[in-house]
N, C-alpha and C positions, 0 to 999 in steps of 0.2 A: 504494500500499500504505499503510495507516495505521500510525503510530508507536505502539507498545505498550510501556508501561513498567510493571513490577510492582515495588512499593516498599513499605517499611514505612509504615504509617499515621502521621500526625502529628496533633497536637491540633486543628489548623485543619480537619481532614477530618471532625471529629465531626458536624457538621450533615449532611453528604453521606452519611456512613454511616448516620446515623439515618434519613434519607429513604429509603435503600435497604432498611433493615430494615422500614419501613412497607410499601414495595413488596413485599418478600418476604412479609409477613403476607397481603397481598391476593392474591398468587400462591397461597398456601397456603389460600386460601378462608376466611380469618379477617378479621374487621372490624379496621380500622387501630386502633381503640380498644383492642385487646388488647395492643398495644405499650406498655408502661409506661416503658420506658427513656427517659431524657431525654439531651440533650447533656452536661449536668453528670455523669450517671452514667457515660456513656461516657468522658469525660475523666478522671474519677476512677479508673475501673477499668482503663483502657488506658494512661493517661499520668500517673497520680497518683504519690503517694509510694510506694505498694505496689501496683504493677499486678498484676492477676490474669488479664487477657486480653491478647492481642496481636492485631494486625490487618495484613493486607496488602492493599494497594490495586492495582487494575488501572486504569491510565489509557490512554485511546486519544486521541491528538492533544491531550493535556493535559487531557481531560475524564475525570473519575472515572466508570468504567462497571461496576465490580465490586469485590467485597471477599471476604476470608476472615477470620473471627474464630475464634481458636483459643486453647486454654488447656492447661496441663499435665495429664497424667494419669500413672498409675504402674502398672507391672505387677510384682506380687510374684513371679510366676513368671519373668519376665525379669530381674528385679533391676535394672530400668532405667526411666527416665522414658519417656513417650510424649507424644503430643499428641492432643487431641480437637478436631475441627473443629465448632464450634458452628453457624456459618452459613457458607455459601458461596453467593454470589449474583452473577449477571451480569445487568445490565439487558437487557431484550428487544431493544433497538435494537442491542446489541453482541454478541448471541449469534451464533455461527458464526465468530467471530474467535479462537476457542480460548482465551479468557480464563480460563475455568474450569480448563482443563488447565494453563495457565501459572501460575495461582495455586497449584494443587496442586503442581505441579513446584517452584515456589519453596519451598513448605512442605516438600517432600521434601528439598530442599537443606538447609533449616534443620535437619531431622531428622538428616541425615548429619552436619552440622557440630556439633550438640549432642548426638550419640550417642543420639537417641531411637529406640527400637526399634519403635514402633507409631504408626500414624496411624488414629485411629478417627473414625467419624461415624455419624449416623443419617439415614435417608431415609424420607419418607413412602412407604407402600406403593403409592400411585397415581402417585408422581412419575416422569415419564419420564426424569429425570436418573439413575435407577438404572442404566440401560444405560451411561451415561457413566462412572459410578464403576466398573462392572464392566470396561469397556474400559481403565480406568486400572490394573486389577489389584486393586481392592478386592474382598473376597469377602463375601458375605452370610453371616452367622453364624446359622444357623437355630435353634440350640439355646439361644441367649440371648434371653430376652424382656425388654423394658424395663419397669421399674417406677418410680414417682415418688411421692415424698412432697411434698405441696404445703403452703402456709403455715399453714392451719388445723391440719392434721394434725401439722405439725412443732411448732406451739405446744402442742398437746394432749400430744404425746409428751414434749416438754421439761419438762412439769410433773412428770413421773415422776422427773426427775433432781434435783429440788429436795428438800433435807433436810426 
């Protein structure tokens, strides 16, 4: 039986996390060039002076095989913070070891400890992981549709805020 450890990410993990983010892009049928993040970005945003994301690492026999990157969210209806899972990824060679479940369970333990009331994520409509999330108890929210404002549109709209 392999030894599995779920732990908080450390700055030295940045290169391996970034490599898995590129693997995730490929899995999602995107060219690796779509990933703009650098190791420096990851170190700044996860381990810098003002971190805005956190990450959990899944190790199997000392090798990093998966990660979860998450960030705070907030529910005005709950009056409490929650958490949004930006990415959850397990390398293909380690699938079947329940690493995804262990990563989400560790995040759920953090949610209980920190009094977070929700864990949210988004899944591509074709991704077979949808069944995995449903087995964990996640519910597909059919009435909410995702919208996104990207860089050019953000800049254009920001011009309206200038005096």
